[in-house]
Jmol script that loads the backbone (N, CA, C; Angstrom):
load data "model"
ATOM      1  N   MET A   1     100.572 114.483  56.278  1.00  0.00           N
ATOM      2  CA  MET A   1     100.576 115.825  56.756  1.00  0.00           C
ATOM      3  C   MET A   1     101.167 115.973  58.097  1.00  0.00           C
ATOM      4  N   GLY A   2     102.012 116.883  58.380  1.00  0.00           N
ATOM      5  CA  GLY A   2     102.538 117.080  59.687  1.00  0.00           C
ATOM      6  C   GLY A   2     101.820 118.132  60.379  1.00  0.00           C
ATOM      7  N   ARG A   3     102.041 118.163  61.734  1.00  0.00           N
ATOM      8  CA  ARG A   3     101.276 119.132  62.633  1.00  0.00           C
ATOM      9  C   ARG A   3     102.212 119.809  63.554  1.00  0.00           C
ATOM     10  N   LEU A   4     102.011 121.155  63.690  1.00  0.00           N
ATOM     11  CA  LEU A   4     102.686 121.868  64.802  1.00  0.00           C
ATOM     12  C   LEU A   4     101.626 122.349  65.715  1.00  0.00           C
ATOM     13  N   VAL A   5     101.758 121.904  66.965  1.00  0.00           N
ATOM     14  CA  VAL A   5     100.877 122.377  68.073  1.00  0.00           C
ATOM     15  C   VAL A   5     101.579 123.486  68.900  1.00  0.00           C
ATOM     16  N   TYR A   6     100.994 124.612  69.020  1.00  0.00           N
ATOM     17  CA  TYR A   6     101.469 125.735  69.870  1.00  0.00           C
ATOM     18  C   TYR A   6     100.751 125.692  71.179  1.00  0.00           C
ATOM     19  N   ASP A   7     101.521 125.666  72.305  1.00  0.00           N
ATOM     20  CA  ASP A   7     100.983 125.827  73.505  1.00  0.00           C
ATOM     21  C   ASP A   7      99.683 124.979  73.972  1.00  0.00           C
ATOM     22  N   GLY A   8      99.531 124.011  73.036  1.00  0.00           N
ATOM     23  CA  GLY A   8      98.361 123.073  73.245  1.00  0.00           C
ATOM     24  C   GLY A   8      97.089 123.639  72.753  1.00  0.00           C
ATOM     25  N   THR A   9      97.183 124.805  72.110  1.00  0.00           N
ATOM     26  CA  THR A   9      95.902 125.403  71.735  1.00  0.00           C
ATOM     27  C   THR A   9      95.750 125.642  70.206  1.00  0.00           C
ATOM     28  N   ALA A  10      96.902 126.222  69.624  1.00  0.00           N
ATOM     29  CA  ALA A  10      96.995 126.501  68.254  1.00  0.00           C
ATOM     30  C   ALA A  10      97.508 125.367  67.514  1.00  0.00           C
ATOM     31  N   ARG A  11      96.974 125.143  66.286  1.00  0.00           N
ATOM     32  CA  ARG A  11      97.407 123.924  65.641  1.00  0.00           C
ATOM     33  C   ARG A  11      97.572 124.265  63.940  1.00  0.00           C
ATOM     34  N   LEU A  12      98.737 123.886  63.389  1.00  0.00           N
ATOM     35  CA  LEU A  12      99.066 124.184  62.090  1.00  0.00           C
ATOM     36  C   LEU A  12      99.340 122.715  61.466  1.00  0.00           C
ATOM     37  N   THR A  13      98.491 122.620  60.286  1.00  0.00           N
ATOM     38  CA  THR A  13      98.766 121.223  59.562  1.00  0.00           C
ATOM     39  C   THR A  13      99.276 121.697  58.240  1.00  0.00           C
ATOM     40  N   VAL A  14     100.490 121.159  57.977  1.00  0.00           N
ATOM     41  CA  VAL A  14     101.165 121.211  56.616  1.00  0.00           C
ATOM     42  C   VAL A  14     101.893 119.994  56.359  1.00  0.00           C
ATOM     43  N   ASP A  15     102.380 120.044  55.121  1.00  0.00           N
ATOM     44  CA  ASP A  15     103.118 118.817  54.561  1.00  0.00           C
ATOM     45  C   ASP A  15     104.318 118.566  55.466  1.00  0.00           C
ATOM     46  N   ASP A  16     104.693 117.255  55.583  1.00  0.00           N
ATOM     47  CA  ASP A  16     105.720 116.949  56.316  1.00  0.00           C
ATOM     48  C   ASP A  16     107.178 117.723  55.920  1.00  0.00           C
ATOM     49  N   ARG A  17     107.216 117.841  54.681  1.00  0.00           N
ATOM     50  CA  ARG A  17     108.548 118.572  54.181  1.00  0.00           C
ATOM     51  C   ARG A  17     108.528 119.906  54.669  1.00  0.00           C
ATOM     52  N   GLU A  18     107.376 120.671  54.487  1.00  0.00           N
ATOM     53  CA  GLU A  18     107.264 122.056  54.843  1.00  0.00           C
ATOM     54  C   GLU A  18     107.466 122.055  56.486  1.00  0.00           C
ATOM     55  N   LEU A  19     106.944 121.193  57.227  1.00  0.00           N
ATOM     56  CA  LEU A  19     107.091 121.183  58.663  1.00  0.00           C
ATOM     57  C   LEU A  19     108.528 120.976  59.096  1.00  0.00           C
ATOM     58  N   ALA A  20     109.195 120.092  58.342  1.00  0.00           N
ATOM     59  CA  ALA A  20     110.719 119.809  58.554  1.00  0.00           C
ATOM     60  C   ALA A  20     111.439 121.178  58.477  1.00  0.00           C
ATOM     61  N   HIS A  21     111.125 122.008  57.490  1.00  0.00           N
ATOM     62  CA  HIS A  21     111.912 123.147  57.165  1.00  0.00           C
ATOM     63  C   HIS A  21     111.414 124.152  58.431  1.00  0.00           C
ATOM     64  N   LEU A  22     110.310 124.335  58.642  1.00  0.00           N
ATOM     65  CA  LEU A  22     109.789 125.122  59.843  1.00  0.00           C
ATOM     66  C   LEU A  22     110.392 124.748  61.110  1.00  0.00           C
ATOM     67  N   GLN A  23     110.493 123.484  61.397  1.00  0.00           N
ATOM     68  CA  GLN A  23     111.253 122.921  62.616  1.00  0.00           C
ATOM     69  C   GLN A  23     112.748 123.327  62.727  1.00  0.00           C
ATOM     70  N   GLN A  24     113.419 123.380  61.609  1.00  0.00           N
ATOM     71  CA  GLN A  24     114.742 123.699  61.663  1.00  0.00           C
ATOM     72  C   GLN A  24     114.924 125.282  62.010  1.00  0.00           C
ATOM     73  N   VAL A  25     114.140 126.119  61.262  1.00  0.00           N
ATOM     74  CA  VAL A  25     114.234 127.557  61.629  1.00  0.00           C
ATOM     75  C   VAL A  25     113.779 127.778  62.854  1.00  0.00           C
ATOM     76  N   ILE A  26     112.737 127.317  63.346  1.00  0.00           N
ATOM     77  CA  ILE A  26     112.149 127.690  64.745  1.00  0.00           C
ATOM     78  C   ILE A  26     113.167 127.122  65.654  1.00  0.00           C
ATOM     79  N   SER A  27     113.775 125.962  65.659  1.00  0.00           N
ATOM     80  CA  SER A  27     114.845 125.422  66.496  1.00  0.00           C
ATOM     81  C   SER A  27     115.953 126.300  66.437  1.00  0.00           C
ATOM     82  N   ASP A  28     116.490 126.739  65.352  1.00  0.00           N
ATOM     83  CA  ASP A  28     117.714 127.515  65.381  1.00  0.00           C
ATOM     84  C   ASP A  28     117.447 128.895  66.062  1.00  0.00           C
ATOM     85  N   LYS A  29     116.184 129.617  65.753  1.00  0.00           N
ATOM     86  CA  LYS A  29     115.963 130.751  66.406  1.00  0.00           C
ATOM     87  C   LYS A  29     115.876 130.658  67.966  1.00  0.00           C
ATOM     88  N   LEU A  30     115.193 129.581  68.483  1.00  0.00           N
ATOM     89  CA  LEU A  30     115.143 129.318  69.951  1.00  0.00           C
ATOM     90  C   LEU A  30     116.396 128.955  70.514  1.00  0.00           C
ATOM     91  N   ARG A  31     117.238 128.246  69.772  1.00  0.00           N
ATOM     92  CA  ARG A  31     118.650 127.876  70.292  1.00  0.00           C
ATOM     93  C   ARG A  31     119.486 129.179  70.489  1.00  0.00           C
ATOM     94  N   ARG A  32     119.254 130.182  69.528  1.00  0.00           N
ATOM     95  CA  ARG A  32     120.044 131.421  69.644  1.00  0.00           C
ATOM     96  C   ARG A  32     119.396 132.426  70.742  1.00  0.00           C
ATOM     97  N   GLY A  33     118.232 131.976  71.357  1.00  0.00           N
ATOM     98  CA  GLY A  33     117.464 132.849  72.388  1.00  0.00           C
ATOM     99  C   GLY A  33     116.789 133.905  71.703  1.00  0.00           C
ATOM    100  N   GLU A  34     116.324 133.741  70.337  1.00  0.00           N
ATOM    101  CA  GLU A  34     115.675 134.856  69.736  1.00  0.00           C
ATOM    102  C   GLU A  34     114.165 134.551  69.615  1.00  0.00           C
ATOM    103  N   PRO A  35     113.367 135.268  70.402  1.00  0.00           N
ATOM    104  CA  PRO A  35     111.843 135.187  70.267  1.00  0.00           C
ATOM    105  C   PRO A  35     111.486 135.817  68.981  1.00  0.00           C
ATOM    106  N   PHE A  36     110.426 135.437  68.449  1.00  0.00           N
ATOM    107  CA  PHE A  36     109.789 136.005  67.208  1.00  0.00           C
ATOM    108  C   PHE A  36     108.267 135.578  67.021  1.00  0.00           C
ATOM    109  N   THR A  37     107.617 136.280  66.044  1.00  0.00           N
ATOM    110  CA  THR A  37     106.380 135.852  65.862  1.00  0.00           C
ATOM    111  C   THR A  37     106.166 134.914  64.651  1.00  0.00           C
ATOM    112  N   PHE A  38     105.241 134.233  64.565  1.00  0.00           N
ATOM    113  CA  PHE A  38     104.916 133.252  63.458  1.00  0.00           C
ATOM    114  C   PHE A  38     103.442 133.310  63.064  1.00  0.00           C
ATOM    115  N   THR A  39     103.188 133.643  61.729  1.00  0.00           N
ATOM    116  CA  THR A  39     101.844 133.885  61.405  1.00  0.00           C
ATOM    117  C   THR A  39     101.611 132.802  60.212  1.00  0.00           C
ATOM    118  N   TRP A  40     100.462 132.250  60.339  1.00  0.00           N
ATOM    119  CA  TRP A  40      99.917 131.284  59.424  1.00  0.00           C
ATOM    120  C   TRP A  40      98.463 131.470  59.105  1.00  0.00           C
ATOM    121  N   PRO A  41      97.911 131.070  57.883  1.00  0.00           N
ATOM    122  CA  PRO A  41      96.456 131.170  57.541  1.00  0.00           C
ATOM    123  C   PRO A  41      95.710 130.002  58.361  1.00  0.00           C
ATOM    124  N   ASN A  42      94.643 130.538  58.977  1.00  0.00           N
ATOM    125  CA  ASN A  42      93.744 129.571  59.623  1.00  0.00           C
ATOM    126  C   ASN A  42      92.969 128.719  58.475  1.00  0.00           C
ATOM    127  N   ARG A  43      92.591 127.416  59.009  1.00  0.00           N
ATOM    128  CA  ARG A  43      91.855 126.671  57.973  1.00  0.00           C
ATOM    129  C   ARG A  43      90.347 127.296  57.920  1.00  0.00           C
ATOM    130  N   LEU A  44      89.868 126.948  56.889  1.00  0.00           N
ATOM    131  CA  LEU A  44      88.437 127.682  56.664  1.00  0.00           C
ATOM    132  C   LEU A  44      87.566 127.033  57.708  1.00  0.00           C
ATOM    133  N   ASP A  45      87.598 125.751  58.084  1.00  0.00           N
ATOM    134  CA  ASP A  45      86.700 125.274  59.102  1.00  0.00           C
ATOM    135  C   ASP A  45      87.069 125.802  60.515  1.00  0.00           C
ATOM    136  N   GLU A  46      88.218 126.535  60.578  1.00  0.00           N
ATOM    137  CA  GLU A  46      88.285 127.233  61.885  1.00  0.00           C
ATOM    138  C   GLU A  46      88.106 128.762  61.712  1.00  0.00           C
ATOM    139  N   GLY A  47      87.243 129.074  60.770  1.00  0.00           N
ATOM    140  CA  GLY A  47      86.979 130.604  60.535  1.00  0.00           C
ATOM    141  C   GLY A  47      87.752 131.361  59.474  1.00  0.00           C
ATOM    142  N   GLY A  48      88.775 130.829  59.077  1.00  0.00           N
ATOM    143  CA  GLY A  48      89.606 131.436  58.086  1.00  0.00           C
ATOM    144  C   GLY A  48      90.458 132.389  58.664  1.00  0.00           C
ATOM    145  N   GLY A  49      90.859 133.486  58.018  1.00  0.00           N
ATOM    146  CA  GLY A  49      91.698 134.570  58.564  1.00  0.00           C
ATOM    147  C   GLY A  49      93.165 134.021  58.715  1.00  0.00           C
ATOM    148  N   ARG A  50      93.756 134.592  59.724  1.00  0.00           N
ATOM    149  CA  ARG A  50      95.226 133.970  60.027  1.00  0.00           C
ATOM    150  C   ARG A  50      95.345 134.320  61.617  1.00  0.00           C
ATOM    151  N   LEU A  51      96.391 133.443  61.896  1.00  0.00           N
ATOM    152  CA  LEU A  51      96.731 133.386  63.355  1.00  0.00           C
ATOM    153  C   LEU A  51      98.197 133.891  63.468  1.00  0.00           C
ATOM    154  N   THR A  52      98.557 134.527  64.420  1.00  0.00           N
ATOM    155  CA  THR A  52      99.880 134.933  64.797  1.00  0.00           C
ATOM    156  C   THR A  52     100.213 134.633  66.248  1.00  0.00           C
ATOM    157  N   VAL A  53     101.311 133.890  66.463  1.00  0.00           N
ATOM    158  CA  VAL A  53     101.714 133.473  67.820  1.00  0.00           C
ATOM    159  C   VAL A  53     102.934 133.929  68.027  1.00  0.00           C
ATOM    160  N   TRP A  54     103.321 134.187  69.422  1.00  0.00           N
ATOM    161  CA  TRP A  54     104.681 134.712  69.852  1.00  0.00           C
ATOM    162  C   TRP A  54     105.287 133.392  70.236  1.00  0.00           C
ATOM    163  N   ILE A  55     106.511 133.326  69.779  1.00  0.00           N
ATOM    164  CA  ILE A  55     107.379 131.916  70.079  1.00  0.00           C
ATOM    165  C   ILE A  55     108.663 132.490  70.791  1.00  0.00           C
ATOM    166  N   ASN A  56     108.710 131.878  71.999  1.00  0.00           N
ATOM    167  CA  ASN A  56     110.139 132.026  72.752  1.00  0.00           C
ATOM    168  C   ASN A  56     110.398 130.834  73.512  1.00  0.00           C
ATOM    169  N   ALA A  57     111.481 130.947  74.286  1.00  0.00           N
ATOM    170  CA  ALA A  57     111.979 129.629  74.824  1.00  0.00           C
ATOM    171  C   ALA A  57     111.191 128.906  75.837  1.00  0.00           C
ATOM    172  N   ASN A  58     109.918 129.720  76.354  1.00  0.00           N
ATOM    173  CA  ASN A  58     109.087 129.155  77.317  1.00  0.00           C
ATOM    174  C   ASN A  58     107.778 128.548  76.620  1.00  0.00           C
ATOM    175  N   THR A  59     107.755 128.713  75.210  1.00  0.00           N
ATOM    176  CA  THR A  59     106.706 128.218  74.406  1.00  0.00           C
ATOM    177  C   THR A  59     106.753 126.598  74.327  1.00  0.00           C
ATOM    178  N   SER A  60     105.480 126.044  74.554  1.00  0.00           N
ATOM    179  CA  SER A  60     105.496 124.622  74.268  1.00  0.00           C
ATOM    180  C   SER A  60     105.111 124.367  72.903  1.00  0.00           C
ATOM    181  N   LEU A  61     106.010 123.622  72.183  1.00  0.00           N
ATOM    182  CA  LEU A  61     105.853 123.361  70.604  1.00  0.00           C
ATOM    183  C   LEU A  61     105.908 121.711  70.499  1.00  0.00           C
ATOM    184  N   ILE A  62     105.011 121.284  69.668  1.00  0.00           N
ATOM    185  CA  ILE A  62     105.002 119.984  69.376  1.00  0.00           C
ATOM    186  C   ILE A  62     104.994 119.725  67.841  1.00  0.00           C
ATOM    187  N   PHE A  63     105.999 119.178  67.324  1.00  0.00           N
ATOM    188  CA  PHE A  63     106.180 118.780  65.940  1.00  0.00           C
ATOM    189  C   PHE A  63     105.861 117.425  65.661  1.00  0.00           C
ATOM    190  N   THR A  64     104.745 116.975  65.022  1.00  0.00           N
ATOM    191  CA  THR A  64     104.423 115.764  64.752  1.00  0.00           C
ATOM    192  C   THR A  64     104.464 115.405  63.104  1.00  0.00           C
ATOM    193  N   PHE A  65     105.233 114.236  62.789  1.00  0.00           N
ATOM    194  CA  PHE A  65     105.276 114.050  61.378  1.00  0.00           C
ATOM    195  C   PHE A  65     104.599 112.738  61.033  1.00  0.00           C
ATOM    196  N   ASP A  66     103.925 112.586  59.914  1.00  0.00           N
ATOM    197  CA  ASP A  66     103.346 111.279  59.470  1.00  0.00           C
ATOM    198  C   ASP A  66     104.463 110.488  58.925  1.00  0.00           C
ATOM    199  N   SER A  67     105.496 110.994  58.315  1.00  0.00           N
ATOM    200  CA  SER A  67     106.550 110.137  57.778  1.00  0.00           C
ATOM    201  C   SER A  67     107.692 109.758  58.891  1.00  0.00           C
ATOM    202  N   ARG A  68     108.322 108.697  58.563  1.00  0.00           N
ATOM    203  CA  ARG A  68     109.224 108.244  59.657  1.00  0.00           C
ATOM    204  C   ARG A  68     110.563 108.974  59.535  1.00  0.00           C
ATOM    205  N   GLY A  69     111.222 108.972  58.194  1.00  0.00           N
ATOM    206  CA  GLY A  69     112.423 109.498  58.055  1.00  0.00           C
ATOM    207  C   GLY A  69     112.677 110.974  58.017  1.00  0.00           C
ATOM    208  N   PRO A  70     114.042 111.373  58.216  1.00  0.00           N
ATOM    209  CA  PRO A  70     114.307 112.710  58.017  1.00  0.00           C
ATOM    210  C   PRO A  70     114.030 113.286  56.639  1.00  0.00           C
ATOM    211  N   HIS A  71     113.787 114.561  56.432  1.00  0.00           N
ATOM    212  CA  HIS A  71     113.558 115.163  55.156  1.00  0.00           C
ATOM    213  C   HIS A  71     114.858 115.914  54.751  1.00  0.00           C
ATOM    214  N   ARG A  72     115.108 115.705  53.379  1.00  0.00           N
ATOM    215  CA  ARG A  72     116.253 116.527  52.806  1.00  0.00           C
ATOM    216  C   ARG A  72     115.810 117.960  52.819  1.00  0.00           C
ATOM    217  N   LEU A  73     116.638 118.726  53.455  1.00  0.00           N
ATOM    218  CA  LEU A  73     116.392 120.208  53.584  1.00  0.00           C
ATOM    219  C   LEU A  73     116.889 120.972  52.534  1.00  0.00           C
ATOM    220  N   ASN A  74     116.184 121.985  51.985  1.00  0.00           N
ATOM    221  CA  ASN A  74     116.564 122.918  50.864  1.00  0.00           C
ATOM    222  C   ASN A  74     117.182 124.156  51.476  1.00  0.00           C
ATOM    223  N   PRO A  75     118.509 124.336  51.318  1.00  0.00           N
ATOM    224  CA  PRO A  75     119.176 125.531  51.938  1.00  0.00           C
ATOM    225  C   PRO A  75     118.381 126.844  51.424  1.00  0.00           C
ATOM    226  N   ALA A  76     118.076 126.829  50.108  1.00  0.00           N
ATOM    227  CA  ALA A  76     117.479 128.230  49.790  1.00  0.00           C
ATOM    228  C   ALA A  76     116.146 128.394  50.450  1.00  0.00           C
ATOM    229  N   TRP A  77     115.463 127.489  50.695  1.00  0.00           N
ATOM    230  CA  TRP A  77     114.229 127.643  51.349  1.00  0.00           C
ATOM    231  C   TRP A  77     114.420 128.077  52.855  1.00  0.00           C
ATOM    232  N   LEU A  78     115.407 127.504  53.481  1.00  0.00           N
ATOM    233  CA  LEU A  78     115.707 127.679  54.782  1.00  0.00           C
ATOM    234  C   LEU A  78     116.089 129.137  54.943  1.00  0.00           C
ATOM    235  N   GLN A  79     117.026 129.569  53.939  1.00  0.00           N
ATOM    236  CA  GLN A  79     117.384 130.880  53.997  1.00  0.00           C
ATOM    237  C   GLN A  79     116.134 131.896  53.869  1.00  0.00           C
ATOM    238  N   LEU A  80     115.237 131.742  53.043  1.00  0.00           N
ATOM    239  CA  LEU A  80     114.061 132.453  52.809  1.00  0.00           C
ATOM    240  C   LEU A  80     113.299 132.515  54.303  1.00  0.00           C
ATOM    241  N   LEU A  81     113.147 131.413  54.792  1.00  0.00           N
ATOM    242  CA  LEU A  81     112.242 131.257  56.033  1.00  0.00           C
ATOM    243  C   LEU A  81     112.976 132.066  57.118  1.00  0.00           C
ATOM    244  N   ASN A  82     114.365 131.898  57.205  1.00  0.00           N
ATOM    245  CA  ASN A  82     115.110 132.615  58.233  1.00  0.00           C
ATOM    246  C   ASN A  82     115.006 134.051  58.068  1.00  0.00           C
ATOM    247  N   GLU A  83     115.168 134.605  56.695  1.00  0.00           N
ATOM    248  CA  GLU A  83     114.956 136.082  56.514  1.00  0.00           C
ATOM    249  C   GLU A  83     113.695 136.458  57.031  1.00  0.00           C
ATOM    250  N   ALA A  84     112.608 135.672  56.845  1.00  0.00           N
ATOM    251  CA  ALA A  84     111.312 136.216  57.263  1.00  0.00           C
ATOM    252  C   ALA A  84     111.218 136.197  58.681  1.00  0.00           C
ATOM    253  N   ALA A  85     111.813 135.123  59.328  1.00  0.00           N
ATOM    254  CA  ALA A  85     111.771 135.031  60.802  1.00  0.00           C
ATOM    255  C   ALA A  85     112.555 136.319  61.482  1.00  0.00           C
ATOM    256  N   HIS A  86     113.473 136.746  60.738  1.00  0.00           N
ATOM    257  CA  HIS A  86     114.200 137.977  61.302  1.00  0.00           C
ATOM    258  C   HIS A  86     113.733 139.250  60.985  1.00  0.00           C
ATOM    259  N   SER A  87     112.614 139.204  60.168  1.00  0.00           N
ATOM    260  CA  SER A  87     111.979 140.478  59.718  1.00  0.00           C
ATOM    261  C   SER A  87     110.956 141.032  60.679  1.00  0.00           C
ATOM    262  N   PRO A  88     110.611 142.138  60.692  1.00  0.00           N
ATOM    263  CA  PRO A  88     109.587 142.813  61.479  1.00  0.00           C
ATOM    264  C   PRO A  88     108.220 142.025  61.506  1.00  0.00           C
ATOM    265  N   GLY A  89     107.780 141.401  60.284  1.00  0.00           N
ATOM    266  CA  GLY A  89     106.696 140.699  60.107  1.00  0.00           C
ATOM    267  C   GLY A  89     106.759 139.208  60.706  1.00  0.00           C
ATOM    268  N   GLY A  90     107.997 138.712  60.978  1.00  0.00           N
ATOM    269  CA  GLY A  90     108.083 137.476  61.511  1.00  0.00           C
ATOM    270  C   GLY A  90     108.091 136.344  60.519  1.00  0.00           C
ATOM    271  N   LEU A  91     108.102 135.043  61.036  1.00  0.00           N
ATOM    272  CA  LEU A  91     108.245 133.951  60.197  1.00  0.00           C
ATOM    273  C   LEU A  91     106.624 133.796  59.638  1.00  0.00           C
ATOM    274  N   GLN A  92     106.674 133.492  58.412  1.00  0.00           N
ATOM    275  CA  GLN A  92     105.306 133.075  57.658  1.00  0.00           C
ATOM    276  C   GLN A  92     105.557 131.885  56.639  1.00  0.00           C
ATOM    277  N   LEU A  93     104.548 131.312  56.380  1.00  0.00           N
ATOM    278  CA  LEU A  93     104.683 130.270  55.369  1.00  0.00           C
ATOM    279  C   LEU A  93     105.111 130.755  54.030  1.00  0.00           C
ATOM    280  N   ILE A  94     106.136 130.332  53.514  1.00  0.00           N
ATOM    281  CA  ILE A  94     106.699 130.713  52.235  1.00  0.00           C
ATOM    282  C   ILE A  94     106.923 129.523  51.300  1.00  0.00           C
ATOM    283  N   PRO A  95     106.331 129.570  50.037  1.00  0.00           N
ATOM    284  CA  PRO A  95     106.507 128.234  49.312  1.00  0.00           C
ATOM    285  C   PRO A  95     107.807 127.943  49.002  1.00  0.00           C
ATOM    286  N   GLU A  96     108.239 126.755  48.734  1.00  0.00           N
ATOM    287  CA  GLU A  96     109.599 126.358  48.465  1.00  0.00           C
ATOM    288  C   GLU A  96     109.908 126.794  47.007  1.00  0.00           C
ATOM    289  N   PRO A  97     111.068 127.580  46.992  1.00  0.00           N
ATOM    290  CA  PRO A  97     111.531 128.141  45.745  1.00  0.00           C
ATOM    291  C   PRO A  97     111.806 127.085  44.746  1.00  0.00           C
ATOM    292  N   ASP A  98     111.573 127.243  43.462  1.00  0.00           N
ATOM    293  CA  ASP A  98     111.793 126.361  42.306  1.00  0.00           C
ATOM    294  C   ASP A  98     113.409 126.073  42.357  1.00  0.00           C
ATOM    295  N   PRO A  99     113.786 124.881  42.425  1.00  0.00           N
ATOM    296  CA  PRO A  99     115.273 124.581  42.358  1.00  0.00           C
ATOM    297  C   PRO A  99     116.047 125.246  41.254  1.00  0.00           C
ATOM    298  N   GLU A 100     115.317 125.286  40.091  1.00  0.00           N
ATOM    299  CA  GLU A 100     115.976 125.948  38.849  1.00  0.00           C
ATOM    300  C   GLU A 100     116.261 127.381  39.114  1.00  0.00           C
ATOM    301  N   GLU A 101     115.285 128.093  39.815  1.00  0.00           N
ATOM    302  CA  GLU A 101     115.525 129.425  40.192  1.00  0.00           C
ATOM    303  C   GLU A 101     116.720 129.751  41.034  1.00  0.00           C
ATOM    304  N   THR A 102     116.803 128.883  42.032  1.00  0.00           N
ATOM    305  CA  THR A 102     117.826 129.073  43.038  1.00  0.00           C
ATOM    306  C   THR A 102     119.264 128.663  42.514  1.00  0.00           C
ATOM    307  N   SER A 103     119.271 127.795  41.558  1.00  0.00           N
ATOM    308  CA  SER A 103     120.474 127.387  41.092  1.00  0.00           C
ATOM    309  C   SER A 103     121.183 128.494  40.150  1.00  0.00           C
ATOM    310  N   GLU A 104     120.191 129.277  39.548  1.00  0.00           N
ATOM    311  CA  GLU A 104     120.648 130.271  38.680  1.00  0.00           C
ATOM    312  C   GLU A 104     121.050 131.487  39.426  1.00  0.00           C
ATOM    313  N   ASP A 105     120.604 131.681  40.647  1.00  0.00           N
ATOM    314  CA  ASP A 105     121.064 132.835  41.444  1.00  0.00           C
ATOM    315  C   ASP A 105     122.328 132.528  42.072  1.00  0.00           C
ATOM    316  N   SER A 106     122.852 131.335  42.120  1.00  0.00           N
ATOM    317  CA  SER A 106     124.048 130.942  42.842  1.00  0.00           C
ATOM    318  C   SER A 106     125.310 131.374  42.113  1.00  0.00           C
TER     319      SER A 106
END
end "model"
wireframe off; spacefill off
backbone 0.3
color backbone group
């Protein structure tokens, strides 16, 4: 499981593959100078609910992966995450689309 730590206070734990996709989308947004919100569900042991953070160029982010190698990124998933990040609701965790569904749409 990978971890994203926001400003040393908020922590998101997700599968390494999911974190690799989030890292790509977040890095691209910051590289373009585009601040945005990111919302994710809190773990039950942290009270449940959800957490929304504001991410901008001054935000301290740490991405930690359990696996060593780079992950193969799914362009369709990156597109969905980018669309969410550009929407008024901001970036949210979106399940990876089924490869069969995305190949039919192309």
